[in-house]
C-alpha positions in Angstrom: 0.0 0.0 0.0 1.2 3.5 -0.9 0.0 6.8 0.4 0.2 10.1 -1.5 0.5 13.3 0.6 -0.9 16.2 -1.4 -0.5 19.8 -0.1 -2.5 22.6 -1.7 -1.3 26.1 -1.0 -4.3 28.3 -1.7 -4.4 31.8 -3.2 -5.1 34.0 -0.2 -8.7 33.9 0.8 -9.6 31.0 -1.4 -9.4 28.1 1.0 -13.1 28.0 1.7 -13.7 27.7 -2.1 -11.3 24.8 -2.3 -12.9 23.0 0.7 -16.3 23.4 -0.9 -15.1 22.0 -4.2 -13.6 18.9 -2.4 -16.7 18.5 -0.3 -19.3 18.8 -3.0 -17.6 17.8 -6.3 -14.1 16.3 -6.2 -14.6 13.5 -3.6 -17.8 12.4 -5.4 -16.0 12.1 -8.7 -13.1 10.3 -7.0 -15.5 7.6 -5.8 -16.6 7.0 -9.4 -13.0 6.4 -10.3 -12.1 4.2 -7.2 -9.9 6.9 -5.7 -9.8 6.4 -1.9 -8.9 9.3 0.4 -7.3 8.7 3.8 -8.0 12.0 5.4 -8.1 15.8 4.9 -6.6 18.4 7.3 -6.3 22.2 7.5 -3.9 24.1 9.8 -5.3 25.0 13.2 -2.0 26.3 14.6 1.0 26.8 12.4 2.5 28.7 9.5 -0.4 29.0 7.1 -4.2 28.8 7.5 -4.5 28.8 3.7 -3.2 25.3 3.2 -5.0 22.0 2.7 -3.3 18.6 3.4 -4.7 15.3 2.4 -3.7 11.7 1.8 -4.8 9.3 -1.0 -4.4 5.6 -0.6 -3.1 3.5 -3.6 -2.5 -0.2 -4.1 0.5 0.5 -6.3 2.0 3.2 -8.5 0.2 1.6 -11.5 -3.1 1.8 -9.6 -2.4 5.5 -9.0 -1.4 6.2 -12.6 -4.5 4.6 -14.0 -7.1 6.1 -11.6 -5.5 9.6 -11.5 -5.3 9.8 -15.3 -9.0 8.8 -15.5 -10.0 11.4 -13.0 -8.0 14.2 -14.7 -9.6 13.3 -18.0 -13.2 13.1 -16.6 -15.4 15.6 -18.4 -17.4 16.4 -15.3 -14.2 17.2 -13.4 -12.8 19.4 -16.2 -16.1 21.3 -16.4 -16.5 21.7 -12.6 -12.9 22.8 -12.1 -13.3 25.5 -14.8 -16.6 26.6 -13.3 -15.1 26.9 -9.7 -12.1 28.8 -11.1 -14.1 31.3 -13.3 -13.2 34.1 -10.9 -9.5 33.1 -10.8 -7.3 30.3 -9.5 -8.0 28.7 -6.2 -4.7 26.9 -5.7 -1.4 28.7 -6.0 0.9 25.7 -5.7 0.5 21.9 -5.2 3.1 19.6 -3.6 2.8 15.8 -3.6 4.8 13.0 -2.3 4.3 9.2 -2.6 5.0 7.6 0.8 5.4 4.0 1.8 4.9 2.7 5.3 7.8 1.5 7.3 7.9 -2.0 8.8 7.0 -0.5 12.2 4.2 1.8 11.0 0.7 1.4 12.5 -0.6 2.3 9.1 0.1 -0.3 6.4 
């Protein structure tokens, strides 16, 4: 099992728009493509309150490549993303890392 940590640094003031898009659009489309999330977090105390952190769970890199490509090409996603960004970009920068659990990790 692999986990992907994705960090979205929002354009100032746009975090509520990003959260709404994930809540009402993105996660529903992910379900259709078999993409499994392992949690979402915002910063309560720390450097930035305009950042969203989340994990996705993958069986393998091939699983990720197949499902993520299908999601990115999904016509509903393309349309919804364009609609939610009609007043400008929501996300300024995205970081992602593919993580694998250690032998002693409680999460496998």
